[in-house]
C-alpha atoms as an extended CHARMM CRD file, in Angstrom:
* protein
*
        67  EXT
         1         1  MET       CA             77.6860000000       57.2700000000       27.4870000000  PROA      1               0.0000000000
         2         2  ILE       CA             80.6120000000       54.8520000000       27.5430000000  PROA      2               0.0000000000
         3         3  PHE       CA             80.7590000000       51.8220000000       29.8380000000  PROA      3               0.0000000000
         4         4  ALA       CA             84.1700000000       50.2090000000       30.3190000000  PROA      4               0.0000000000
         5         5  THR       CA             84.9890000000       47.2410000000       32.5300000000  PROA      5               0.0000000000
         6         6  ASP       CA             87.5930000000       44.5790000000       33.0740000000  PROA      6               0.0000000000
         7         7  LEU       CA             86.5920000000       41.0960000000       31.9460000000  PROA      7               0.0000000000
         8         8  ASP       CA             88.7270000000       38.4170000000       33.5780000000  PROA      8               0.0000000000
         9         9  ARG       CA             87.4310000000       37.3990000000       36.9820000000  PROA      9               0.0000000000
        10        10  THR       CA             85.0780000000       40.3840000000       36.9160000000  PROA      10              0.0000000000
        11        11  LEU       CA             82.5090000000       39.5130000000       34.2600000000  PROA      11              0.0000000000
        12        12  ILE       CA             84.1170000000       36.4450000000       32.6840000000  PROA      12              0.0000000000
        13        13  TYR       CA             85.5140000000       33.4370000000       34.5200000000  PROA      13              0.0000000000
        14        14  SER       CA             88.0270000000       31.0960000000       32.8840000000  PROA      14              0.0000000000
        15        15  ASN       CA             88.2250000000       27.4100000000       33.6820000000  PROA      15              0.0000000000
        16        16  ARG       CA             91.3620000000       28.1640000000       35.7060000000  PROA      16              0.0000000000
        17        17  ALA       CA             89.5900000000       30.8410000000       37.7480000000  PROA      17              0.0000000000
        18        18  LEU       CA             86.7000000000       28.4770000000       38.4300000000  PROA      18              0.0000000000
        19        19  GLU       CA             89.1370000000       25.7570000000       39.5150000000  PROA      19              0.0000000000
        20        20  GLU       CA             91.0410000000       28.1370000000       41.7970000000  PROA      20              0.0000000000
        21        21  PHE       CA             88.1300000000       29.9970000000       43.3590000000  PROA      21              0.0000000000
        22        22  GLY       CA             85.0640000000       27.9020000000       42.5700000000  PROA      22              0.0000000000
        23        23  ALA       CA             81.9430000000       29.1320000000       40.8400000000  PROA      23              0.0000000000
        24        24  PRO       CA             80.4670000000       32.3980000000       42.0880000000  PROA      24              0.0000000000
        25        25  GLU       CA             78.0290000000       31.6520000000       44.8780000000  PROA      25              0.0000000000
        26        26  LYS       CA             74.4270000000       30.8440000000       43.8770000000  PROA      26              0.0000000000
        27        27  SER       CA             75.0160000000       31.4940000000       40.2000000000  PROA      27              0.0000000000
        28        28  ALA       CA             74.1070000000       29.7730000000       36.9920000000  PROA      28              0.0000000000
        29        29  LEU       CA             77.0600000000       29.9390000000       34.6000000000  PROA      29              0.0000000000
        30        30  LEU       CA             76.6750000000       30.3820000000       30.8530000000  PROA      30              0.0000000000
        31        31  PRO       CA             79.4640000000       29.4760000000       28.4080000000  PROA      31              0.0000000000
        32        32  VAL       CA             80.5080000000       32.5730000000       26.4350000000  PROA      32              0.0000000000
        33        33  GLU       CA             83.8620000000       31.8570000000       24.7620000000  PROA      33              0.0000000000
        34        34  LYS       CA             85.0090000000       28.8330000000       22.8110000000  PROA      34              0.0000000000
        35        35  LYS       CA             88.5020000000       27.8550000000       21.6670000000  PROA      35              0.0000000000
        36        36  ASP       CA             89.3640000000       24.6960000000       19.7480000000  PROA      36              0.0000000000
        37        37  GLU       CA             85.7860000000       23.4520000000       20.2230000000  PROA      37              0.0000000000
        38        38  LYS       CA             86.0300000000       23.7170000000       24.0390000000  PROA      38              0.0000000000
        39        39  TRP       CA             84.2800000000       26.2590000000       26.2550000000  PROA      39              0.0000000000
        40        40  ILE       CA             86.9540000000       28.3010000000       27.9850000000  PROA      40              0.0000000000
        41        41  SER       CA             85.0690000000       31.2400000000       29.5300000000  PROA      41              0.0000000000
        42        42  PHE       CA             81.8430000000       31.6020000000       31.4490000000  PROA      42              0.0000000000
        43        43  MET       CA             79.6110000000       34.3480000000       32.8340000000  PROA      43              0.0000000000
        44        44  THR       CA             76.9040000000       34.2980000000       35.4440000000  PROA      44              0.0000000000
        45        45  LYS       CA             73.4010000000       34.4890000000       33.9760000000  PROA      45              0.0000000000
        46        46  ALA       CA             72.7860000000       37.7260000000       35.8850000000  PROA      46              0.0000000000
        47        47  SER       CA             75.9550000000       39.3560000000       34.5060000000  PROA      47              0.0000000000
        48        48  PHE       CA             75.1610000000       38.1630000000       30.9900000000  PROA      48              0.0000000000
        49        49  ASP       CA             71.6600000000       39.6410000000       31.1040000000  PROA      49              0.0000000000
        50        50  LEU       CA             72.8710000000       42.9610000000       32.5290000000  PROA      50              0.0000000000
        51        51  LEU       CA             75.6860000000       43.1970000000       29.9930000000  PROA      51              0.0000000000
        52        52  LYS       CA             73.1890000000       42.7100000000       27.1580000000  PROA      52              0.0000000000
        53        53  GLU       CA             71.1430000000       45.5860000000       28.5670000000  PROA      53              0.0000000000
        54        54  ILE       CA             74.2260000000       47.8120000000       28.8520000000  PROA      54              0.0000000000
        55        55  TYR       CA             75.2740000000       46.9060000000       25.3000000000  PROA      55              0.0000000000
        56        56  ASN       CA             71.8810000000       47.9480000000       23.9580000000  PROA      56              0.0000000000
        57        57  ARG       CA             72.0160000000       51.3570000000       25.7040000000  PROA      57              0.0000000000
        58        58  PHE       CA             75.6650000000       52.4270000000       25.7330000000  PROA      58              0.0000000000
        59        59  LEU       CA             78.9800000000       52.0390000000       23.9970000000  PROA      59              0.0000000000
        60        60  PHE       CA             80.5330000000       49.0350000000       25.7590000000  PROA      60              0.0000000000
        61        61  ILE       CA             84.3300000000       48.8190000000       25.8580000000  PROA      61              0.0000000000
        62        62  PRO       CA             85.8880000000       45.6770000000       27.3420000000  PROA      62              0.0000000000
        63        63  VAL       CA             89.1810000000       46.4840000000       29.0410000000  PROA      63              0.0000000000
        64        64  THR       CA             91.4760000000       43.5290000000       29.4860000000  PROA      64              0.0000000000
        65        65  THR       CA             95.0440000000       42.2840000000       29.1330000000  PROA      65              0.0000000000
        66        66  ARG       CA             93.8370000000       38.9340000000       27.8380000000  PROA      66              0.0000000000
        67        67  THR       CA             95.4370000000       37.7570000000       24.5830000000  PROA      67              0.0000000000
């Protein structure tokens, strides 16, 4: 089975998204992407754990327009 999903503002939140919309309600955020020694993307702990489970069971394809 293949699992495909968007990343930005779906599974991963950038600093800009967090500034614009705030952190997802009642969520612990984990840093997941670093650029120039700064954390630039975050995921909720729940999403991170579920994505690990999906990755272990299926072919995971991130679908994004991010550069």
